[in-house]
BATOR-381183 format. One record per residue (C-alpha): y, z, x. Coordinates in pm, whole numbers, plus 32768, in hexadecimal, padded with zeros to 4 digits. Layout:
REM BATOR-381183
YZX;...
This chain:
REM BATOR-381183
801D7FEE8009;81417FA28079;825F80CA8091;83BE80637FF6;84D9804A80BF;857B81838037;845A82528076;844F81D081E9;85AE824081F5;85738398812E;847383D38232;855C83778373;8687845E82E0;8571856982BA;851685498447;8676857D8483;86F2867783BC;86F187CE843C;85B3888F8412;85C68A0983D0;848F8ACF839E;845F8C458307;83668D3B83A6;83218E7D839C;82098F62831A;81A28F9781C4;827B903E80B4;83BC90178192;84518F568072;84498DDF8114;83D48D397FBA;84FB8E217F26;860E8D5D8002;854C8C07801D;85868C177EA7;86C98C717EAC;87658B737FA9;86848A487EEC;87148AB67D85;859C8AD07D2D;84A889B87D5E;859788C47CCE;85FE87E67E2B;853C86C67EBD;841A871C7F5A;83E386408094;827486838171;8318862682D2;8258855B83CD;81AB860A84E5;81E8875C8405;8088882483C7;801687BA8243;8078893081E7;81DD89398239;82A088A58143;841688718193;851F88618058;867E87F1808A;87AB88F9806B;88E288A28051;8A09899A80C2;8B8C893480EA;8B4187B580D8;8A2287BB8200;889187D781A4;878288568270;85FF884B8223;857B89B281D5;840C8A238201;837B8B5A81A9;82298BC28285;80FC8CA28233;81368E028236;80A98E428389;7FF68FA7835B;7F208F408235;7DF28FFB826B;7D018EF9818A;7BF08DD98227;7D208CFC8249;7E118DCC8354;7D928D0E849B;7E098BBF83C6;7F318C64838E;7F888CA884E3;7F0C8B58855A;80008AC5844B;81418B9E84BF;80FC8B488642;810A89C385F0;822489F084C2;83078AB585E7;82AD89A786ED;8338888D85C6;84758935857A;85DA892E85EE;863D8A7D8581;85728BB68533;85B58CC68440;85348E228493;85118EF1836C;84F89074838C;852B919F82A0;85EE929D82D3;84D6938481E7;83F3935682E6;849993318434;840E92988562;82669243854E;81AF91A38659;818B90598584;82F490528573;82D9904B8706;81BA8F84872F;826B8E7F8667;83A48E97875D;82DB8E618857;82408D3987B9;83AF8C958769;84148CDD88FD;82D18C428961;83248B0C889C;84BF8B098940;85228B0E8804;86958BAD8780;86878C908665;87348D7D857F;86A48EDB8531;86DA8EEC83B8;86BE90558341;8684907D81D1;86A0917280DF;87DE921F813B;881E926F8008;86EE93727FFE;87B0945480B7;871395BB8068;85ED951D80C4;862F9470820E;858594F8835A;8652943C842F;87AE93748423;881E922A845B;8862925B85D9;872C93168626;86619180862C;875290EC874A;860E91BB87F7;8572907C87AE;86118FB188AE;86E48ED387C0;88858EB087D0;88AE8E7E8661;88528F748548;88A08F1B83EF;888A905882E5;88448FE18193;87E29054804E;87008F1B7FB7;86CE8FA27E81;884D8FB27E29;88BB8EA67F1A;89988FA57FDF;89B88EED8149;892B8DC880EC;8A938CFE8112;8A848D73827D;89538D1D82CE;89948BA6822C;8AC48B8A82F7;8A198BD6843E;88FF8AE383B9;89B389C48395;8ADC89E28492;8A4588D685CC;89D087F08472;8AE286B78427;8B69867382E7;8A95850E82B2;896785BF8283;897C860F8120;898F848280E7;8818847C8153;87958548802E;882B852B7F01;878185967DD2;877184777CFF;86F984E27BDF;874B86097B07;863286DA7A69;866186EF78F1;85B787EF77E9;860387767671;85FF88BF75A6;862B88FD7441;8598897172FA;847D88967244;84ED874B71C6;865187337268;860586067301;859686567442;846F856B7483;855A845073DB;8657847A74F1;8541846E7623;84A483467571;861A828A756F;864882F376E9;84E782417729;85398125768A;83F2815F75FB;830C8241750C;82A1833D75EA;8280849D74E6;8206846973AB;830E847C72A1;82BB85387139;835D85D27068;824886E07061;830088077114;82488872726B;81B287147298;820B87577402;812A88AA7489;814D88417617;824387B876FE;826C86407727;82F985DD785B;8362846F78CE;840D841179D1;8518831079A5;85E182397AA6;86F983337AAD;865D849A7A04;8533854679F2;851F85B7787D;843986BF77BC;843686C87678;83BB880D760E;832D888D74B8;840D892073A9;84528A7C73D5;842B8B4F7297;848A8CC87221;83258D2C720E;82048CFE729E;81088C807198;7FEC8C3E7297;7F7F8C4273E9;7FF08B1073F4;81398AF4738C;81458C5E7494;80D48B6A759B;81B78A487567;82F28B5A7572;824D8BCF76D1;826D8A41772C;83A68A1876BF;841F8B4377A4;83878AC678D2;840F895978A9;855E89EB787D;84F98AC679E2;84BA896B7AA6;85F088BC7A03;874C88B57A7D;87DF88397945;876E88C577BF;87B887C376B0;87DE88827599;879D878F7434;8858881772FA;8810878071C0;895287177119;88A2870A6FF1;885A888E6FE5;898988E970C0;89668A0B71C9;884C8AEB716D;88488C6971D7;86F18BDA728A;87E68AB57374;88DC8BF073E8;87A28C837483;873F8B4C7536;889C8AFE75A8;889D8C6A7643;873C8C2A76EC;87BD8B0A77A4;88CC8BF17809;88178D297882;87278C2B7955;88738BB479F9;88268A1B79A8;8927893E794D;896D894D77CF;89B687D87703;89D3880C7595;895886BB74C9;89C886A87370;88CD85CD72B8;888485157188;89DC84D0715D;89C283A270C3;895084376F5B;8ABA84E86F39;8BF9845B6EC2;8D4784676F61;8DAB85BF6ECB;8C5C86546EE7;8C5C86147076;8DBB86B4707A;8D5F87D66FCE;8BF687E870B4;8CCA878A71E0;8DA288DC71A8;8C7289A87134;8BD489827278;8D0389DD7353;8D0F8B16726C;8B9E8B737292;8B5C8B0E73FC;8CE98B7D7495;8C1E8C8A7598;8BCB8B057643;8D078A6675FB;8CE489B97779;8B9089107717;8BB987AB76A5;8B5887667523;8AD385ED7502;8AD0856173B1;89B4847B73C0;889283B872E9;873B837E7393;872482A77279;882181C77278;889C82087421;89FC8275739A;8A7F834874AC;891483077586;8993828C76C0;8AB2837876E0;89BD84AD76B5;88FC840177E1;8A4983EF78B4;8A9185447845;891385E278DD;8931855A7A06;8ABD85D37A20;8A2D871679DF;89BB87297B31;8AC687377C05;8B34883B7B36;89E789237B66;89F188F27CD1;8B6689187D21;8BB689D67E4A;8D068A547EBE;8D618AC98001;8DA08C388072;8F078BE380CE;8F4A8B3F7F59;8EC08C5D7E7F;8F738D407F56;90C28C7E7F02;90818C607DB7;90308DF77D8C;91818E3A7E66;92658D5E7D52;91908E0E7C3D;91BF8F717C91;93558F307D0B;937A8E977B9C;92838FAF7AF0;922890D77B77;90CA91087B5E;905892827AC0;8FB492AE7C16;902192577D91;8F2B911C7DE4;8F1790FE7F59;8E3B8FD47F6B;8DCF8EB67E92;8D118D747EFF;8BDA8CAF7E5A;8A748D0C7EC4;89BC8C057E2A;898F8AE27D1D;88B48A777C0F;896F8B377B51;8AA68B5E7C3C;8ABF8CDE7C6E;8BB08D947D18;8BDB8EEF7DC1;8CF88FC87D61;8D3A910D7E4B;8E0392097DA4;8E64937E7DC2;8DD9938F7C49;8D5392E57B10;8DF0917A7AE2;8DFD916D795A;8D9F904C7884;8EE98FEE7823;8F6B8FC6797E;8DFA8F1B79D6;8E5B8E1478E1;8FB38DF2796F;8F298DAC7AC9;8E2C8CA07A1F;8F248BFC7972;8FEC8BD77A98;8EB98B577B58;8E898A427A66;8FE989F57A38;8FF1899F7BC8;8E8C890D7C12;8DDC88B97ABB;8CB4891A7AD7;8C32883579D5;8B0988B378F6;8AD189D9798F;8ADC8B4B797A;8B7A8C1E7A4B;8AFD8D8C7AD7;8B608E847B86;8AE58FB17C43;8BCD90C27C75;8B8D91BA7D90;8C4593067D86;8C9393617ED7;
């Protein structure tokens, strides 16, 4: 089979991108940090030629620069695969450009940490020591400074669970990466989970996007029981089972669980609302589920073709009132039957990725919060403010006391006014210092 030129180019760029490897003992938090950096398993997976079959690199973008990140097996697992894991770790270290040696303040330096440090030094690799779980100060048996004993110059105290210190670590990783690197790996397909109540028209929307009948369309509620995953030219669309108020049987419960799982592995949740019925209280719960999961939110107002001009006006006012908590989410009137608004909906879904993956530099975020505090003093002094992750865009606020909801909304409105964050929920983590 002849490989396409596009795939060859991607593999060539994969070889050129900086390869960063996470190593450490079991239970030090490698997987937590890995999932935080890649934004959960949604990024393109690239099996870089020349690496072991078990080490899968995933691209991470930070500050307009990109690198490949891999998680290795936890060293020290007491099972029959222990020797195999050690061999894979050695091989992966040899292939890496930078090694992140992850350790844990709750256990201090253990013999396995020292063995991994020796392995990295023997391979002649540059390494950062990532000291995890600094949030667990009451259980710490060591300070971050004590880990200089491992023989590496750069120490980064972090909390992988809360995101503390992760921005500084990423800044150091990408310091020597050229800005052009981000062009080599672009996410070219947005992953969309279609959600809604039974009979809202979810399957009809999927079929319209696909240009052919993929999912069964039936007036019988509950026809779709499992998630239908379809890869199109520009999107990967998952049509999920209709979410009901009560679980009539095991199948309806299973359908609900699969819908939540599909959303978890999506980038954007497309919530379909039946214009003939209006906004149902269950629609609001589904919208909240998308926001809570931290996914991009787009709302399709389906079956708009059945409404008169007067009914449309009343319906739009009803939607704005009922869904005012997500005023920032695009609401697109469509008809999957006639095609009205469907091309625009497609472009909105693709545009939603730019909002959910948007990153603001620490300098720009600090500049904004300084401006806002000059205009309106916060109830508690804010010492620092910066973005700690995307999917969804999440900002850390270090403050002297609790920051009330009204001031968080003030900050959110300013962020949206300046940078858009199209279709993306914005979340805040307040750290009282």
